[in-house]
ZADO-1210 file (C-alpha; in nm, 4 decimals, padded with zeros to 6 digits):
<atoms>
<atom x="05.6635" y="-01.6632" z="06.9026" code="SER" pos="1"/>
<atom x="05.5548" y="-01.4328" z="06.5418" code="ALA" pos="2"/>
<atom x="05.8043" y="-01.1907" z="06.4403" code="ALA" pos="3"/>
<atom x="05.7756" y="-00.8575" z="06.5093" code="SER" pos="4"/>
<atom x="05.8597" y="-00.5095" z="06.3827" code="GLU" pos="5"/>
<atom x="05.7650" y="-00.0961" z="06.4398" code="LEU" pos="6"/>
<atom x="05.9042" y="00.1732" z="06.2992" code="ARG" pos="7"/>
<atom x="05.9094" y="00.4886" z="06.2910" code="LEU" pos="8"/>
<atom x="06.0754" y="00.7427" z="06.0171" code="GLU" pos="9"/>
<atom x="06.0084" y="01.0880" z="05.9195" code="SER" pos="10"/>
<atom x="06.1868" y="01.3581" z="05.7147" code="ARG" pos="11"/>
<atom x="06.2861" y="01.6887" z="05.6885" code="GLY" pos="12"/>
<atom x="06.1871" y="01.7773" z="06.0805" code="LEU" pos="13"/>
<atom x="06.2455" y="02.1455" z="06.1878" code="ASP" pos="14"/>
<atom x="06.4304" y="02.1786" z="06.4762" code="VAL" pos="15"/>
<atom x="06.3021" y="02.5225" z="06.6163" code="PRO" pos="16"/>
<atom x="05.9790" y="02.3961" z="06.5878" code="ALA" pos="17"/>
<atom x="06.0767" y="02.1035" z="06.7773" code="LEU" pos="18"/>
<atom x="06.2228" y="02.2986" z="06.9906" code="ARG" pos="19"/>
<atom x="05.9022" y="02.4655" z="07.1114" code="THR" pos="20"/>
<atom x="05.6855" y="02.1718" z="07.1408" code="ILE" pos="21"/>
<atom x="05.9753" y="02.0313" z="07.3689" code="ALA" pos="22"/>
<atom x="05.9856" y="02.3587" z="07.5793" code="ALA" pos="23"/>
<atom x="05.8636" y="02.2709" z="07.8872" code="PRO" pos="24"/>
<atom x="06.1365" y="01.9699" z="07.9810" code="PHE" pos="25"/>
<atom x="06.4206" y="02.2240" z="07.8257" code="ILE" pos="26"/>
<atom x="06.6284" y="02.3073" z="08.1467" code="PRO" pos="27"/>
<atom x="06.5966" y="02.6591" z="08.1935" code="ALA" pos="28"/>
<atom x="06.9358" y="02.7263" z="08.1075" code="GLY" pos="29"/>
<atom x="06.9187" y="02.6979" z="07.7348" code="PHE" pos="30"/>
<atom x="06.6225" y="02.8600" z="07.6697" code="ALA" pos="31"/>
<atom x="06.8403" y="03.1354" z="07.5304" code="GLY" pos="32"/>
<atom x="07.0026" y="02.9874" z="07.3410" code="TRP" pos="33"/>
<atom x="06.9099" y="02.9468" z="06.9330" code="GLU" pos="34"/>
<atom x="06.9082" y="02.6512" z="06.6748" code="LEU" pos="35"/>
<atom x="06.8172" y="02.5804" z="06.3396" code="GLY" pos="36"/>
<atom x="06.8302" y="02.2807" z="06.1103" code="GLY" pos="37"/>
<atom x="06.6714" y="01.9949" z="05.9482" code="THR" pos="38"/>
<atom x="06.6084" y="01.6552" z="06.1113" code="LEU" pos="39"/>
<atom x="06.5964" y="01.3212" z="05.9866" code="ASP" pos="40"/>
<atom x="06.5256" y="01.0050" z="06.1840" code="LEU" pos="41"/>
<atom x="06.4533" y="00.6655" z="06.1346" code="SER" pos="42"/>
<atom x="06.4091" y="00.4051" z="06.4547" code="LEU" pos="43"/>
<atom x="06.3613" y="00.0343" z="06.3350" code="THR" pos="44"/>
<atom x="06.2765" y="-00.2236" z="06.7071" code="ALA" pos="45"/>
<atom x="06.2302" y="-00.5939" z="06.5690" code="ARG" pos="46"/>
<atom x="06.2157" y="-00.9647" z="06.7432" code="ARG" pos="47"/>
<atom x="06.2548" y="-01.2316" z="06.4456" code="PRO" pos="48"/>
<atom x="06.0608" y="-01.5225" z="06.5222" code="ALA" pos="49"/>
<atom x="06.0763" y="-01.7684" z="06.7746" code="ALA" pos="50"/>
<atom x="06.3473" y="-01.5655" z="06.9284" code="ALA" pos="51"/>
<atom x="06.3829" y="-01.6297" z="07.2690" code="ARG" pos="52"/>
<atom x="06.3189" y="-01.2870" z="07.3637" code="GLY" pos="53"/>
<atom x="06.5502" y="-01.0275" z="07.2335" code="ASP" pos="54"/>
<atom x="06.5058" y="-00.7755" z="07.0011" code="TRP" pos="55"/>
<atom x="06.6357" y="-00.5924" z="06.8199" code="GLY" pos="56"/>
<atom x="06.6847" y="-00.2052" z="06.7392" code="PHE" pos="57"/>
<atom x="06.8784" y="00.0163" z="06.5561" code="SER" pos="58"/>
<atom x="06.8546" y="00.4502" z="06.4203" code="GLY" pos="59"/>
<atom x="06.9859" y="00.7045" z="06.2327" code="THR" pos="60"/>
<atom x="06.9193" y="01.0572" z="06.4112" code="VAL" pos="61"/>
<atom x="07.0554" y="01.3119" z="06.0907" code="ALA" pos="62"/>
<atom x="07.1045" y="01.6802" z="06.0580" code="LEU" pos="63"/>
<atom x="07.1125" y="01.9114" z="05.7884" code="ALA" pos="64"/>
<atom x="07.1922" y="02.2900" z="05.8173" code="GLY" pos="65"/>
<atom x="07.2008" y="02.2583" z="06.2068" code="ALA" pos="66"/>
<atom x="07.3403" y="02.5527" z="06.4004" code="LYS" pos="67"/>
<atom x="07.3240" y="02.5998" z="06.7756" code="PHE" pos="68"/>
<atom x="07.4679" y="02.9601" z="06.9769" code="ASN" pos="69"/>
<atom x="07.4760" y="03.0832" z="07.3389" code="ASP" pos="70"/>
<atom x="07.3520" y="03.3820" z="07.4402" code="PRO" pos="71"/>
<atom x="07.6712" y="03.5017" z="07.5171" code="SER" pos="72"/>
<atom x="07.7788" y="03.3632" z="07.1490" code="PHE" pos="73"/>
<atom x="08.0747" y="03.1700" z="07.3595" code="SER" pos="74"/>
<atom x="07.9716" y="02.8336" z="07.2132" code="VAL" pos="75"/>
<atom x="07.8497" y="02.8460" z="06.8497" code="ALA" pos="76"/>
<atom x="07.7854" y="02.6256" z="06.5737" code="SER" pos="77"/>
<atom x="07.6644" y="02.6720" z="06.2526" code="GLU" pos="78"/>
<atom x="07.6142" y="02.4233" z="05.8739" code="GLY" pos="79"/>
<atom x="07.7015" y="02.1317" z="06.0838" code="LEU" pos="80"/>
<atom x="07.5921" y="01.7598" z="05.9624" code="ASP" pos="81"/>
<atom x="07.6365" y="01.5340" z="06.2474" code="PRO" pos="82"/>
<atom x="07.5277" y="01.1941" z="06.1988" code="VAL" pos="83"/>
<atom x="07.4192" y="00.9826" z="06.4821" code="PHE" pos="84"/>
<atom x="07.4059" y="00.6314" z="06.4224" code="LYS" pos="85"/>
<atom x="07.3201" y="00.3334" z="06.7050" code="PHE" pos="86"/>
<atom x="07.2577" y="-00.0991" z="06.7055" code="GLU" pos="87"/>
<atom x="07.2139" y="-00.3359" z="06.9265" code="GLY" pos="88"/>
<atom x="06.9796" y="-00.6625" z="07.0372" code="THR" pos="89"/>
<atom x="06.8855" y="-00.7654" z="07.4081" code="GLY" pos="90"/>
<atom x="06.6244" y="-00.7737" z="07.6430" code="SER" pos="91"/>
<atom x="06.5869" y="-00.7064" z="08.0208" code="PRO" pos="92"/>
<atom x="06.6727" y="-01.0926" z="08.0997" code="ALA" pos="93"/>
<atom x="06.9676" y="-01.1314" z="07.8944" code="HIS" pos="94"/>
<atom x="07.1489" y="-00.7663" z="07.8674" code="GLY" pos="95"/>
<atom x="07.2199" y="-00.5301" z="07.5292" code="LEU" pos="96"/>
<atom x="07.4742" y="-00.5066" z="07.3230" code="SER" pos="97"/>
<atom x="07.5090" y="-00.1931" z="07.1659" code="PHE" pos="98"/>
<atom x="07.7460" y="-00.0204" z="06.8880" code="SER" pos="99"/>
<atom x="07.6811" y="00.3553" z="06.7732" code="GLY" pos="100"/>
<atom x="07.8550" y="00.6071" z="06.5890" code="SER" pos="101"/>
<atom x="07.8975" y="01.0039" z="06.5445" code="LEU" pos="102"/>
<atom x="08.0024" y="01.1049" z="06.1982" code="ASP" pos="103"/>
<atom x="08.1048" y="01.5211" z="06.1681" code="ILE" pos="104"/>
<atom x="08.1795" y="01.6515" z="05.8440" code="GLY" pos="105"/>
<atom x="08.0750" y="01.9913" z="05.7645" code="GLN" pos="106"/>
<atom x="08.0508" y="02.2966" z="05.9011" code="GLY" pos="107"/>
<atom x="08.2232" y="02.4722" z="06.1693" code="GLU" pos="108"/>
<atom x="08.2170" y="02.5079" z="06.5426" code="SER" pos="109"/>
<atom x="08.3621" y="02.7744" z="06.8325" code="LEU" pos="110"/>
<atom x="08.3834" y="02.6433" z="07.1958" code="TRP" pos="111"/>
<atom x="08.5599" y="02.9443" z="07.3722" code="LYS" pos="112"/>
<atom x="08.8601" y="02.9650" z="07.2020" code="SER" pos="113"/>
<atom x="08.8243" y="02.6620" z="07.0371" code="LEU" pos="114"/>
<atom x="08.7366" y="02.6982" z="06.6327" code="TYR" pos="115"/>
<atom x="08.7165" y="02.3506" z="06.4243" code="VAL" pos="116"/>
<atom x="08.6251" y="02.3959" z="06.0419" code="ALA" pos="117"/>
<atom x="08.4659" y="02.0359" z="06.0454" code="TRP" pos="118"/>
<atom x="08.5839" y="01.9674" z="05.6387" code="ASN" pos="119"/>
<atom x="08.8918" y="02.0144" z="05.7561" code="LYS" pos="120"/>
<atom x="08.8837" y="01.8127" z="06.0608" code="HIS" pos="121"/>
<atom x="08.5864" y="01.5538" z="05.9828" code="PRO" pos="122"/>
<atom x="08.4987" y="01.3573" z="06.3336" code="LEU" pos="123"/>
<atom x="08.4689" y="00.9625" z="06.3566" code="ARG" pos="124"/>
<atom x="08.3612" y="00.8831" z="06.7292" code="LEU" pos="125"/>
<atom x="08.1987" y="00.5014" z="06.7741" code="THR" pos="126"/>
<atom x="08.1359" y="00.2819" z="07.1139" code="ALA" pos="127"/>
<atom x="08.0481" y="-00.0538" z="07.1808" code="ALA" pos="128"/>
<atom x="08.0355" y="-00.2449" z="07.5005" code="GLY" pos="129"/>
<atom x="07.7763" y="-00.4787" z="07.6552" code="ARG" pos="130"/>
<atom x="07.5690" y="-00.4325" z="07.9583" code="TYR" pos="131"/>
<atom x="07.4580" y="-00.7434" z="08.2046" code="ASP" pos="132"/>
<atom x="07.1791" y="-00.6789" z="08.4636" code="PRO" pos="133"/>
<atom x="07.2733" y="-00.9596" z="08.6524" code="GLY" pos="134"/>
<atom x="07.6122" y="-00.7897" z="08.7613" code="SER" pos="135"/>
<atom x="07.5547" y="-00.4315" z="08.6592" code="GLY" pos="136"/>
<atom x="07.8042" y="-00.3474" z="08.5060" code="SER" pos="137"/>
<atom x="07.9714" y="-00.2684" z="08.1698" code="PHE" pos="138"/>
<atom x="08.1714" y="-00.5151" z="07.9253" code="ASP" pos="139"/>
<atom x="08.3546" y="-00.5243" z="07.6011" code="GLY" pos="140"/>
<atom x="08.3539" y="-00.1207" z="07.6464" code="LEU" pos="141"/>
<atom x="08.5740" y="00.0718" z="07.3257" code="THR" pos="142"/>
<atom x="08.5670" y="00.3803" z="07.2225" code="ALA" pos="143"/>
<atom x="08.7231" y="00.5660" z="06.9280" code="ARG" pos="144"/>
<atom x="08.7590" y="00.8938" z="06.8758" code="VAL" pos="145"/>
<atom x="08.9047" y="00.9918" z="06.5088" code="LEU" pos="146"/>
<atom x="09.0287" y="01.3366" z="06.3687" code="LEU" pos="147"/>
<atom x="09.2237" y="01.2048" z="06.0346" code="PRO" pos="148"/>
<atom x="09.4298" y="01.4980" z="06.0423" code="GLU" pos="149"/>
<atom x="09.5481" y="01.5265" z="06.4337" code="ILE" pos="150"/>
<atom x="09.4601" y="01.1383" z="06.5670" code="GLY" pos="151"/>
<atom x="09.3192" y="00.9107" z="06.7558" code="SER" pos="152"/>
<atom x="09.2126" y="00.8449" z="07.1291" code="ILE" pos="153"/>
<atom x="09.0928" y="00.4920" z="07.1929" code="ASP" pos="154"/>
<atom x="08.9447" y="00.3567" z="07.4979" code="VAL" pos="155"/>
<atom x="08.9024" y="00.0283" z="07.6053" code="ALA" pos="156"/>
<atom x="08.7394" y="-00.1708" z="07.9556" code="GLY" pos="157"/>
<atom x="08.4397" y="-00.1850" z="08.1517" code="SER" pos="158"/>
<atom x="08.2487" y="-00.0042" z="08.3986" code="ALA" pos="159"/>
<atom x="08.0009" y="-00.0969" z="08.6961" code="ARG" pos="160"/>
<atom x="07.7712" y="00.0693" z="08.8266" code="LEU" pos="161"/>
<atom x="07.6555" y="-00.1330" z="09.1900" code="ALA" pos="162"/>
<atom x="07.7381" y="-00.0693" z="09.4765" code="PRO" pos="163"/>
<atom x="07.9560" y="00.2053" z="09.3501" code="ALA" pos="164"/>
<atom x="08.0847" y="00.3727" z="09.0278" code="LEU" pos="165"/>
<atom x="08.4134" y="00.2152" z="08.9579" code="SER" pos="166"/>
<atom x="08.5862" y="00.1877" z="08.6238" code="LEU" pos="167"/>
<atom x="08.8417" y="00.0016" z="08.4538" code="ASP" pos="168"/>
<atom x="08.9611" y="00.1550" z="08.1366" code="LEU" pos="169"/>
<atom x="09.2779" y="00.1594" z="07.9501" code="LYS" pos="170"/>
<atom x="09.2904" y="00.4610" z="07.6559" code="THR" pos="171"/>
<atom x="09.5904" y="00.5182" z="07.4067" code="THR" pos="172"/>
<atom x="09.5896" y="00.8370" z="07.1991" code="ALA" pos="173"/>
<atom x="09.7833" y="00.9459" z="06.9512" code="ASP" pos="174"/>
<atom x="09.7728" y="01.3026" z="06.8545" code="LEU" pos="175"/>
<atom x="09.9662" y="01.4704" z="06.6610" code="ARG" pos="176"/>
<atom x="10.0595" y="01.7901" z="06.8498" code="LEU" pos="177"/>
<atom x="10.0619" y="02.0737" z="06.5699" code="GLY" pos="178"/>
<atom x="09.7611" y="02.0526" z="06.3807" code="PRO" pos="179"/>
<atom x="09.5684" y="01.9635" z="06.7969" code="LEU" pos="180"/>
<atom x="09.6831" y="02.3272" z="06.8777" code="TYR" pos="181"/>
<atom x="09.5847" y="02.4678" z="06.5113" code="SER" pos="182"/>
<atom x="09.2156" y="02.5010" z="06.6349" code="LEU" pos="183"/>
<atom x="09.2782" y="02.7981" z="06.8669" code="TYR" pos="184"/>
<atom x="09.2556" y="03.1313" z="06.7160" code="PRO" pos="185"/>
<atom x="09.5383" y="03.2687" z="06.8495" code="GLN" pos="186"/>
<atom x="09.7805" y="02.9771" z="06.6882" code="ALA" pos="187"/>
</atoms>
């Protein structure tokens, strides 16, 4: 019945060195990819005193100066500063409520013929929902992709994992085609 807290923090981890450590777990198709940058990590799990068994968790994963590219250089990014945050509460018996976000505001990326300068088109992705282990479903799912100059995409609904995967989602998009088309180099 006492309060509990676990915390892990690290700053300035070298991404190429982490890749070397994780090499046995990386799929062969990614072996030739070049990686760079540093990683800051903060993870916390806590249970308040006299709680009914629910744990809270939160974390932040931030990259600085991140870069990657495939061997053919058709998928590449440089100077990225993505920040991924998440939090939630739950237990195996009561389910899991969660929320998270991803922000990218610096650097540049190339995916074949799509080029994004993140300082000109920053990205904010948010998602939230609740997992019920009794029914094997996610309800209250919401997600939002926001590119301020281009527009937004909103998704809401539910998903059931068993007996077969089924989705009930509503999607709304508000996109400006001119700025969206400007992401292609030939525009």
